C-alpha positions, 0 to 999 in steps of 0.5 A: 372961411369967415368965423366969429370966436368967443371967449370970456374974460378971466375973473376971480373965483369969488366974483359974482355978477357979470363977466365980459365976453369978447368975440373976434370976427375973422375972414380966414386969418385976418381979423375984421372986427371985435365985439364985447358983451357980458354974461352972468357968472353961472347964469343963463344968458350966454346963448342970447348974448352970443346971438346978439353979438353975432348980429352986432358984429355986422358980419352975420351974413358973411359968417360961416361958423361960430367957434366957442372955447368950451361950451360954458362961459363965466363959470357955468353959464352954458351955451345952448349950442343948438339954440344958438345955431337956430337963432343965428343960422350958423353952425357951432363948433366947440373947441377944447385943447383936451377933453374935460372930465365930464363926470366932474362937471356933471357932479358940480352942476347937479350938486352946486349950480342953480339950474344945474340939471338943465345945464347938464342936459345942454352939455350932454345934448352935444354928445362926447367930444371928438378928436379933430386934428389936434383938438377936441370938438363938439359940433352942431350943424357941421360934419367932422370933415367940415370941422377939420376944414375949418380948423385947418383954414383958421389955425395959424399958430399952435392948435387953436383957431385964430378967432378963439386965440385972439378972443382969449388974448383980447379978453385977458389983455383988456381986463388984466392989463396984459396978455400973452400969446402962449397956450389958450 
């Protein structure tokens, strides 16, 4: 199982502009590459940027899966998981420690975020999150059984797969000067 996992860097609530995004390429439980890009806070470029980073990783032909820590980066820069699948040819697995409050997200998107209606449609198109092992998932291009197998193959510590755990640690460490191996 070879996968690339993405997470965004922490940013101040008042920040406007671009936010760093990091991806880690894993062959099972071994880190093979790190990529870095940028997405606009609450923007619309996350799908294209992630597709670019998959290609830039140099591992696209070996990858089996794209992992996302939630379906939005940099606030509400919502990833179009269906388009990402089409652009890269890879299944997409969205992972969350617990199911988000979808009504609260919908309300925020429709009342406070430019382009919120389209972004809500992208989220809604994924359907409800499903329990898979000890995490919640949404999936494009793979079955629930395949998602479970991928999580088992890629998870070493805790419940979050290594590509996401490492991307989170790298994003935090490189932007804040420190990271910790706790919950991601």
